[in-house]
C-alpha positions in Angstrom: -117.6 -15.0 149.4 -119.8 -17.8 148.1 -119.9 -17.6 144.3 -122.9 -19.9 143.7 -125.5 -17.9 141.8 -123.4 -14.8 141.8 -122.5 -12.7 138.7 -118.8 -12.6 137.9 -117.1 -10.6 135.2 -113.5 -11.5 134.1 -111.6 -9.4 131.5 -109.0 -11.0 129.4 -111.0 -14.2 129.6 -110.2 -15.9 126.3 -106.9 -17.6 127.4 -104.3 -18.0 130.1 -105.3 -17.0 133.6 -108.6 -15.3 132.6 -109.9 -18.5 130.9 -108.7 -20.7 133.8 -110.3 -18.4 136.3 -113.6 -18.5 134.3 -113.6 -22.3 134.6 -112.9 -22.2 138.3 -115.6 -19.7 139.1 -118.1 -21.5 136.9 -117.4 -24.8 138.8 -118.1 -22.8 142.0 -121.5 -22.0 140.6 -120.9 -18.5 139.5 -122.6 -17.0 136.4 -119.6 -15.9 134.5 -119.1 -13.3 131.8 -115.8 -13.4 130.0 -114.6 -10.4 128.0 -111.9 -10.4 125.4 -111.1 -9.0 122.0 -110.9 -12.3 120.0 -114.2 -13.9 119.2 -112.8 -17.3 118.2 -110.7 -18.0 121.4 -113.5 -16.6 123.6 -116.2 -18.8 122.1 -114.0 -21.8 122.6 -113.6 -21.1 126.3 -117.3 -20.4 126.8 -118.2 -23.7 125.0 -115.8 -25.7 127.2 -117.3 -24.2 130.4 -120.8 -24.9 129.2 -119.8 -28.5 128.3 -118.8 -29.0 132.0 -122.2 -27.8 133.1 -121.2 -24.2 134.0 -122.8 -21.0 133.0 -120.6 -18.8 130.9 -121.1 -16.0 128.4 -118.6 -14.3 126.1 -118.6 -10.6 125.2 -116.2 -9.2 122.6 -114.8 -5.8 123.6 -111.6 -3.9 124.4 -111.2 -2.7 127.9 -108.7 -0.2 126.7 -111.4 1.6 124.7 -113.5 4.1 126.6 -116.6 3.6 124.5 -116.6 -0.1 125.4 -116.8 0.4 129.1 -120.5 0.8 129.5 -121.1 -1.8 126.8 -119.2 -4.3 128.9 -121.0 -3.3 132.1 -124.4 -3.3 130.5 -124.0 -6.6 128.7 -122.7 -8.3 131.8 -125.7 -7.2 133.9 -128.1 -8.2 131.2 -126.5 -11.6 130.8 -126.1 -12.7 134.5 -127.6 -10.0 136.7 -125.7 -7.9 139.3 -122.0 -8.3 139.2 -120.6 -9.3 142.6 -117.1 -10.2 141.4 -115.1 -8.1 139.0 -111.7 -9.4 137.9 -109.4 -7.0 136.0 -107.2 -9.6 134.3 -106.8 -8.1 130.8 -103.3 -6.7 130.2 -100.9 -5.7 127.5 -97.1 -5.6 127.4 -97.0 -3.1 124.6 -94.9 -3.9 121.5 -92.6 -6.9 121.7 -89.7 -7.5 121.8 -89.9 -5.3 124.9 -87.9 -2.1 124.7 -86.2 0.5 126.9 -88.2 3.5 127.9 -86.0 5.7 125.8 -87.1 3.7 122.8 -90.8 3.5 123.8 -93.2 5.6 121.7 -95.6 7.8 123.5 -98.5 6.2 121.8 -97.4 2.7 122.9 -97.1 3.9 126.5 -100.6 5.4 126.3 -102.1 2.1 125.0 -100.5 0.1 127.8 -101.9 2.6 130.4 -105.3 2.5 128.7 -105.6 -1.3 129.0 -103.8 -1.9 132.3 -104.8 1.1 134.3 -107.4 3.4 132.8 -109.6 0.5 131.6 -109.8 -1.0 135.1 -110.6 2.4 136.6 -113.4 3.0 134.1 -114.9 -0.5 134.6 -114.7 -0.4 138.4 -116.3 3.0 138.3 -119.1 1.6 136.1 -119.8 -1.5 138.3 -118.7 -0.7 141.8 -121.6 1.8 142.4 -124.1 -1.1 142.1 -122.0 -3.1 144.5 -122.1 -0.3 147.0 -125.9 0.0 146.7 -126.2 -3.8 147.4 -123.7 -3.6 150.2 -121.5 -6.3 148.8 -118.9 -7.0 146.1 -115.3 -7.8 145.4 -112.9 -6.2 142.8 -109.8 -8.2 142.0 -106.9 -6.6 140.2 -104.3 -8.8 138.6 -100.8 -7.2 139.0 -97.2 -8.3 138.6 -93.9 -8.2 140.4 -92.9 -5.7 137.7 -95.0 -3.2 139.7 -92.5 -3.4 142.6 -89.3 -4.3 140.9 -87.7 -2.2 138.1 -86.8 -4.5 135.2 -85.1 -3.0 132.1 -87.4 -3.0 129.1 -90.5 -3.7 131.2 -91.0 0.0 131.9 -94.4 0.7 130.3 -95.9 -2.5 131.8 -94.3 -2.0 135.2 -95.4 1.6 135.5 -99.0 0.6 134.6 -99.0 -2.1 137.2 -97.5 0.0 139.9 -100.2 2.6 139.3 -102.8 -0.2 139.3 -101.5 -1.4 142.7 -102.0 2.1 144.2 -105.4 2.5 142.4 -106.5 -0.5 144.4 -105.4 1.0 147.7 -107.2 4.2 146.9 -110.4 2.4 145.9 -110.2 0.4 149.2 -109.8 3.5 151.3 -112.7 5.3 149.6 -115.0 2.2 149.7 -114.3 1.4 153.3 -117.5 0.5 155.2 -119.5 -0.1 152.1 -119.2 -3.9 151.9 -117.1 -3.7 148.8 -113.6 -5.0 148.9 -110.7 -4.4 146.5 -107.7 -6.8 146.4 -104.7 -6.8 144.2 -103.3 -10.2 143.2 -99.8 -11.0 142.0 -100.1 -14.4 140.3 -96.4 -14.9 139.8 -94.8 -16.1 136.5 -97.1 -18.3 134.5 -96.8 -20.3 131.3 -98.9 -18.0 129.2 -98.7 -16.5 125.7 -98.0 -13.1 127.3 -95.0 -14.5 129.1 -93.7 -16.2 126.0 -94.0 -13.0 124.0 -92.0 -11.2 126.7 -89.4 -13.8 127.4 -89.4 -16.3 124.5 -86.3 -18.2 125.6 -87.7 -18.9 129.2 -87.8 -22.4 130.6 -91.5 -23.1 130.3 -91.3 -26.0 132.7 -90.3 -23.6 135.5 -93.4 -21.5 135.1 -96.7 -22.0 137.0 -99.7 -23.5 135.3 -102.5 -20.8 135.0 -105.0 -23.5 136.1 -103.2 -23.9 139.4 -103.0 -20.2 139.9 -106.7 -19.8 139.1 -107.6 -22.5 141.8 -105.6 -20.5 144.3 -107.4 -17.3 143.4 -110.6 -19.2 143.8 -109.5 -20.0 147.4 -108.8 -16.3 147.9 -112.3 -15.3 146.6 -113.9 -17.7 149.1 -111.8 -16.3 151.9 -111.9 -12.7 150.8 -114.0 -11.4 153.7 -111.1 -12.2 156.0 -108.5 -10.3 154.0 -108.3 -6.6 154.6 -109.5 -4.5 151.6 -106.6 -2.9 149.8 -104.2 -5.8 150.4 -101.7 -6.8 147.7 -101.3 -10.6 147.7 -98.7 -12.9 146.2 -101.3 -15.5 145.7 -99.0 -18.5 145.3 -97.4 -18.0 148.7 -100.7 -16.9 150.4 -102.2 -19.4 152.8 -106.0 -19.6 153.0 -107.5 -19.9 156.4 -108.6 -23.2 157.8 -111.8 -23.6 159.8 -111.5 -25.5 163.0 -114.4 -27.5 164.6 -115.1 -24.7 167.1 -115.3 -22.1 164.4 -111.9 -20.5 165.2 -109.9 -19.6 162.1 -106.2 -20.3 161.7 -103.8 -20.1 158.8 -102.2 -23.1 157.2 
């Protein structure tokens, strides 16, 4: 997928991976809309992207709130036109320090599911129909290894991401043949505020830079037509295809 002139919507875009991915996509020529709850951080990222010559817009909303879904979709279309790339990056851990499921309040689990699972479902539902009509589009879901490994105290987050993984597979099966692809991306452990909140005593030097992860996701977007829809990808170990002179594709 070439991103030049295409509309891209990234949730959780005010910091960490979302902000870094907004920068990468804008450098590729995408017309980027970043969604987040915090106006100040969001405005700073938008300003930085514009200062580099990219097109970026910020929209303050909460993906976990049902009433915000159509506000996000409508604002994004009004700002940059049809959305060809939708990135579900916004996530919440729930209350920190993280706690055992036996100590997790029902309301806290519900909030995690609203942001990490139901929100992406609603927003995909609001935007993917237009993608189908145009015969093109890519939905990227950001997941975690907590979706496949059971870590004590990570229950609410892990359950939400496991369900998100399967949601992507179902979307892919139902959208087969429409020109719309759905990929689920595990970025690995990154040096972000979320990771610091979850594991405050972690060695930050051992964690990936979100900017490096964003660049790799940018490679994936460019090569997405060669990746089967519904695939779950560990993006830092994924190898993008290389084009040979004769047009044949190989993997590095």
